C-alpha positions in Angstrom: 44.7 87.6 5.1 41.2 87.0 3.7 38.1 87.3 5.8 35.5 84.6 5.5 32.1 85.9 4.8 29.5 84.1 6.9 26.3 83.7 5.0 23.3 84.8 7.0 20.4 82.4 6.4 16.8 83.2 7.1 15.2 81.6 10.2 12.8 78.8 10.0 9.1 79.5 9.4 6.6 78.5 12.1 3.7 76.6 10.5 1.8 75.6 13.6 1.9 75.9 17.4 -0.4 73.8 19.6 -0.7 73.5 23.4 -2.0 70.0 24.4 -2.0 67.3 27.1 0.5 65.1 25.2 2.4 64.6 22.0 3.2 61.0 20.9 5.7 60.5 18.1 5.3 57.2 16.2 8.6 55.2 16.5 8.6 54.1 12.9 7.2 57.0 10.9 8.0 59.9 13.3 4.4 61.2 12.8 3.1 63.1 15.8 -0.3 62.4 17.5 -1.6 65.4 19.4 -3.7 64.5 22.4 -6.1 66.9 24.2 -5.7 70.3 22.6 -5.8 73.1 25.3 -6.7 76.8 25.0 -7.7 77.4 28.6 -6.5 76.3 32.0 -9.3 76.2 34.6 -8.5 76.0 38.3 -10.4 76.8 41.5 -7.6 78.8 43.0 -4.3 80.5 42.0 -1.4 80.0 42.0 -2.3 76.8 40.1 0.0 73.9 39.4 -0.6 72.1 36.1 0.9 68.6 36.4 1.8 68.1 32.7 1.2 69.7 29.4 3.0 69.7 26.0 3.8 72.3 23.4 4.0 71.2 19.8 5.2 73.2 16.8 6.0 72.6 13.2 8.8 74.4 11.4 10.0 74.6 7.8 12.5 76.5 5.7 15.3 75.6 8.2 18.9 75.3 7.4 21.1 72.7 9.1 21.0 72.5 12.8 19.1 75.2 14.7 18.6 75.8 18.4 14.8 76.2 19.0 13.6 77.7 22.3 10.1 77.8 23.7 9.3 80.2 26.5 6.2 80.5 28.6 5.7 84.1 29.5 3.3 86.0 31.7 1.7 88.8 29.7 0.5 90.7 32.8 4.0 90.8 34.2 5.7 92.4 31.1 6.5 89.0 29.5 8.2 87.6 32.6 9.5 84.1 31.7 7.9 81.3 33.7 9.8 78.5 32.0 12.1 78.0 29.1 13.1 74.9 27.2 15.7 74.5 24.4 16.0 71.7 21.8 18.2 71.2 18.7 16.3 70.8 15.4 18.0 69.3 12.3 16.8 70.4 8.9 18.1 68.2 6.0 16.2 70.2 3.4 14.5 73.6 3.4 11.3 72.0 2.3 11.3 69.6 5.2 8.7 70.1 7.9 10.1 69.4 11.4 7.7 68.7 14.3 9.0 69.4 17.8 7.4 68.4 21.0 8.2 70.1 24.4 7.1 68.1 27.4 6.5 70.5 30.3 5.9 69.3 33.9 4.9 71.0 37.1 4.1 74.4 35.6 2.8 76.9 38.1 0.5 79.6 36.8 0.7 82.4 39.4 -2.7 84.1 38.6 -5.6 84.2 36.2 -5.1 85.9 32.9 -3.1 85.5 29.7 0.1 83.6 29.1 1.9 82.9 25.9 4.2 80.2 24.5 6.8 81.9 22.4 9.1 80.2 19.9 12.5 81.3 18.9 15.2 80.0 16.5 18.4 81.3 18.0 17.4 84.9 18.8 14.8 85.2 16.1 11.2 85.3 17.3 9.1 82.9 15.2 5.7 83.3 16.7 3.5 82.5 19.8 0.4 80.8 21.0 -1.9 82.2 23.7 -3.3 80.2 26.7 -5.8 81.7 29.1 -6.0 80.8 32.8 -9.4 81.2 34.4 -10.9 80.6 37.8 -13.8 78.2 38.3 -15.9 77.2 41.2 -15.1 73.8 42.7 -17.9 71.3 42.0 -20.6 71.2 44.7 -19.8 74.7 45.9 -22.2 77.6 45.5 -21.8 81.2 46.5 
């Protein structure tokens, strides 16, 4: 009986990671348009609910079909997972760049501070993007 050797291929390479209001993919070309890039969430009180945001990433050097996961983690709470979303990415060629958009609705940020969107291919960590939540004074209110 011969054992088949399973070839272990390297994970994809993360080229970019962007947090934004929305990602629109052109129906004909598949080209993405990134609307409203975000680095900070500002709210008058916490916990704060953010109605909708998107996470966009570009990957290359992928092999065949890969499970890609994004997790939003709370850095202050030992990387507690706030949300997780999984998609399948198909790489036809290792030189291909695949753009993925994750639409995220109703995210609740429990407190001010730092959060991170982390990207994984299977169990391989590819990278992350930071977002900061800060408290602001409501308009018209003064201390």
